C-alpha positions in Angstrom: -53.5 -16.0 -7.6 -54.7 -12.5 -7.1 -52.4 -9.5 -7.3 -52.8 -6.8 -4.7 -51.1 -3.5 -5.7 -51.8 0.2 -5.4 -49.3 2.1 -7.5 -48.4 2.9 -11.2 -46.4 -0.3 -11.5 -49.5 -2.4 -11.8 -48.8 -3.4 -15.4 -45.3 -4.7 -14.5 -46.8 -6.4 -11.4 -49.5 -8.1 -13.3 -47.1 -9.4 -16.0 -44.6 -10.7 -13.5 -47.3 -12.3 -11.3 -48.7 -14.2 -14.2 -45.3 -15.7 -15.2 -44.2 -16.2 -11.6 -47.5 -18.0 -10.7 -47.2 -20.3 -13.7 -43.7 -21.3 -12.5 -44.4 -21.4 -8.8 -47.5 -23.5 -9.1 -45.3 -26.4 -9.8 -43.4 -26.0 -6.5 -45.7 -24.4 -3.9 -49.3 -23.2 -3.6 -49.7 -19.4 -3.5 -52.7 -17.5 -2.3 -51.9 -13.9 -3.2 -49.1 -11.6 -4.2 -49.5 -8.4 -2.2 -48.0 -4.9 -2.6 -47.9 -1.4 -1.0 -48.1 -0.3 2.6 -51.4 -2.2 3.1 -49.8 -5.3 1.7 -46.8 -5.0 4.0 -49.1 -4.7 7.0 -51.1 -7.7 5.9 -48.3 -10.1 5.0 -46.3 -9.2 8.1 -49.1 -10.8 10.1 -49.5 -14.0 8.0 -48.0 -17.4 8.8 -44.5 -17.9 7.4 -45.5 -20.8 5.1 -44.9 -19.2 1.7 -48.6 -18.9 0.8 -48.7 -15.1 1.2 -45.9 -13.1 -0.3 -45.1 -9.4 -0.7 -44.1 -7.5 -3.8 -41.3 -5.7 -2.1 -39.4 -2.5 -2.9 -37.3 0.3 -1.4 -40.7 1.5 -0.1 -40.4 -0.8 2.9 -37.6 1.5 4.1 -39.1 4.8 3.1 -42.5 3.9 4.6 -40.8 2.8 7.8 -38.5 5.8 8.2 -41.2 8.3 7.3 -43.5 6.9 10.0 -46.1 5.2 7.8 -45.2 1.6 8.9 -44.4 0.6 12.5 -42.0 -2.2 11.4 -39.0 -2.3 9.0 -37.6 -4.7 6.4 -36.5 -7.2 9.2 -40.2 -8.3 9.3 -39.6 -10.2 6.1 -37.2 -12.7 4.6 -35.9 -11.7 1.1 -36.6 -14.2 -1.7 -35.3 -12.6 -4.8 -34.9 -9.2 -6.6 -37.0 -9.0 -9.8 -36.4 -5.7 -11.4 -35.0 -2.2 -11.2 -36.7 1.1 -12.2 -35.1 4.5 -12.3 -37.2 7.6 -11.4 -37.1 10.4 -14.0 -38.0 14.0 -14.0 -40.2 15.2 -16.7 -42.1 18.3 -18.0 -44.7 19.0 -20.7 -43.2 18.9 -24.2 -44.6 22.5 -24.8 -42.8 23.9 -21.7 -39.9 26.3 -22.1 -37.4 23.9 -20.3 -35.3 21.7 -22.6 -32.8 20.6 -20.0 -32.6 19.9 -16.3 -30.2 22.7 -15.9 -32.7 25.2 -17.4 -35.5 23.8 -15.2 -33.3 24.0 -12.1 -32.2 27.6 -12.9 -35.9 28.6 -13.2 -36.8 26.9 -9.9 -33.9 28.7 -8.1 -34.9 32.0 -9.6 -38.5 31.4 -8.5 -38.3 29.9 -5.0 -41.5 28.2 -3.8 -43.3 28.6 -7.1 -42.4 25.5 -9.0 -44.7 22.6 -8.3 -43.4 19.0 -8.7 -45.8 16.1 -8.7 -45.0 12.8 -7.1 -46.8 9.5 -6.3 -47.6 10.3 -2.7 -46.0 11.5 0.6 -43.2 9.2 1.6 -43.1 7.5 -1.9 -39.8 6.8 -3.7 -40.7 9.6 -6.2 -41.3 12.1 -3.4 -37.9 11.2 -1.9 -36.1 11.4 -5.3 -37.7 14.8 -6.1 -36.7 16.2 -2.7 -33.2 14.9 -3.1 -32.8 16.4 -6.6 -33.9 19.9 -5.8 -32.1 19.9 -2.5 -28.9 19.0 -4.3 -29.6 21.7 -6.9 -30.2 24.3 -4.3 -33.8 25.1 -5.4 -36.9 25.4 -3.2 -39.9 23.8 -4.8 -43.4 22.6 -3.8 -43.6 18.8 -3.7 -47.2 17.8 -4.5 -48.3 14.3 -3.6 -50.9 12.6 -5.9 -52.8 9.3 -5.9 -52.3 6.7 -8.5 -51.9 8.1 -12.0 -52.8 11.6 -11.0 -49.4 13.3 -11.2 -49.2 12.9 -15.0 -52.8 14.0 -15.4 -52.1 17.2 -13.5 -48.9 17.8 -15.4 -50.7 17.5 -18.7 -53.5 19.8 -17.3 -50.8 22.5 -16.6 -51.6 22.4 -12.8 -48.0 21.6 -12.0 -44.7 22.4 -13.7 -43.0 19.0 -13.5 -43.2 15.4 -12.2 -40.8 12.8 -10.8 -42.2 9.4 -11.8 -41.1 5.9 -12.7 -40.9 5.2 -16.4 -44.0 3.0 -16.6 -46.1 6.1 -15.8 -44.6 8.1 -18.6 -43.8 5.8 -21.5 -47.0 6.3 -23.5 -47.0 10.1 -22.9 -43.4 10.4 -24.1 -44.2 8.3 -27.2 -47.2 10.5 -27.8 -45.1 13.6 -27.8 -46.8 15.2 -24.8 -44.0 14.9 -22.2 -40.3 15.6 -22.2 -38.0 13.6 -19.9 -35.2 15.9 -18.7 -33.0 13.5 -16.7 -32.8 10.0 -15.2 -32.4 10.0 -11.4 -30.7 6.6 -11.3 -27.1 5.3 -11.4 -27.2 4.4 -15.1 -29.1 5.3 -18.3 -32.5 3.8 -18.5 -33.0 1.6 -21.6 -36.6 2.8 -21.8 -35.2 6.4 -22.4 -31.7 5.6 -23.7 -30.9 9.1 -25.0 -31.8 10.8 -21.7 -28.8 11.7 -19.5 -28.5 10.9 -15.8 -28.7 13.7 -13.3 -25.2 12.9 -12.2 -24.0 13.4 -15.8 -25.6 16.9 -15.7 -23.9 17.9 -12.4 -26.5 16.8 -9.8 -25.3 14.1 -7.5 -28.5 12.1 -7.3 -28.8 8.3 -8.1 -31.9 6.6 -6.6 -32.7 3.4 -8.3 -36.0 1.7 -7.3 -35.6 -2.1 -7.0 -38.5 -4.5 -6.7 -38.6 -8.1 -5.6 -40.3 -10.8 -3.6 -40.3 -11.3 0.2 -42.1 -13.5 2.7 -42.9 -13.2 6.4 -39.9 -13.6 8.7 -39.3 -17.2 9.6 -40.4 -18.8 6.4 -38.6 -22.2 6.0 -35.5 -22.1 3.8 -36.7 -24.8 1.5 -39.9 -22.8 0.7 -37.8 -19.7 0.0 -35.5 -21.8 -2.3 -38.5 -23.0 -4.3 -39.9 -19.5 -4.7 -36.5 -18.2 -5.6 -36.1 -20.7 -8.4 -39.6 -19.9 -9.8 -38.8 -16.2 -9.8 -35.5 -16.8 -11.5 -37.2 -18.6 -14.4 -39.8 -15.8 -14.8 -37.3 -12.9 -14.7 -34.9 -14.5 -17.1 -37.6 -15.3 -19.7 -37.6 -13.4 -23.0 -41.2 -12.4 -22.4 -40.2 -10.6 -19.2 -37.4 -8.9 -21.0 -39.7 -7.7 -23.7 -42.3 -6.5 -21.3 -39.6 -4.5 -19.4 -38.7 -2.7 -22.6 -42.3 -2.0 -23.4 -43.6 -1.0 -19.9 -40.5 0.6 -18.4 -38.5 -1.7 -16.1 -35.2 -3.6 -16.2 -35.2 -7.3 -15.3 -32.5 -7.6 -12.5 -32.6 -11.0 -10.8 -30.7 -11.4 -7.5 -30.9 -14.5 -5.3 -32.1 -14.4 -1.7 -28.8 -13.8 0.1 -27.7 -11.1 -2.2 -31.1 -9.4 -2.2 -31.2 -9.5 1.6 -27.9 -7.8 1.8 -29.0 -5.1 -0.7 -32.1 -4.4 1.3 -30.1 -3.9 4.5 -27.5 -1.7 2.8 -30.1 0.5 1.1 -32.1 0.8 4.3 -29.1 2.3 6.0 -28.4 4.7 3.1 -32.1 5.8 2.8 -32.3 6.4 6.6 -29.3 8.7 6.4 -30.4 10.6 3.3 -34.0 11.0 4.6 -32.6 12.4 7.8 -30.6 15.0 5.8 -33.8 15.9 3.9 -35.9 16.2 7.1 -38.2 13.3 6.0 -37.1 10.8 8.7 -39.5 10.3 11.6 -38.1 7.0 13.0 
């Protein structure tokens, strides 16, 4: 099975796909596991037979409401949630900002001068960065980058900070080149256990990024059930837990019905907040 992905989560995607394919091969034949906006567009057009599946995330909602996709989450049937990642805000370790409060104060005192890198226009990191600085009352320049380029530009001193998912930062934090100021999720991230959440620091922002598996709308329930069981076994394995700690994600299995309810609920919340941020086009 080939994995089709386009973002910094490729390590996590590759690991999960290997374990998932090993389990799923006993229940159904898979052609490819797709991801990203191109993946959504492709899988949405495929037969609902379980052979083409999508590596799904909150991006189905942000891509739709920002105008990138012409269809929303209803084009797919949820199979299972796999993991949760929390975006974080980080600066170079040699920068003068030791806390989120210091960085926010600097941004407020220098409107339009602080540059914050994200993983692309309409991405979850773009959305999270916009929400954080709007909440903090600071005007910054959000700079979209392609895969892996936000951290490169941070280390090259071409931007002052980044909002990224942990997988993109773990090696640089361990190497002493990057300082994480805050977790922009609802809870502490086990990858960076000592880093406070933005809410703990007085900024009401909590934007967890979930990932999971979905299939084209209309896929037979027995097929979904087989895929769900395969995912459950992969996610609950010790190897997947260990990979999460090393790479930067938290295993977080949810079955089909619960995952579908979460997707619908988050879609409504994201639509409202994106409207407040001026990012909603649909």
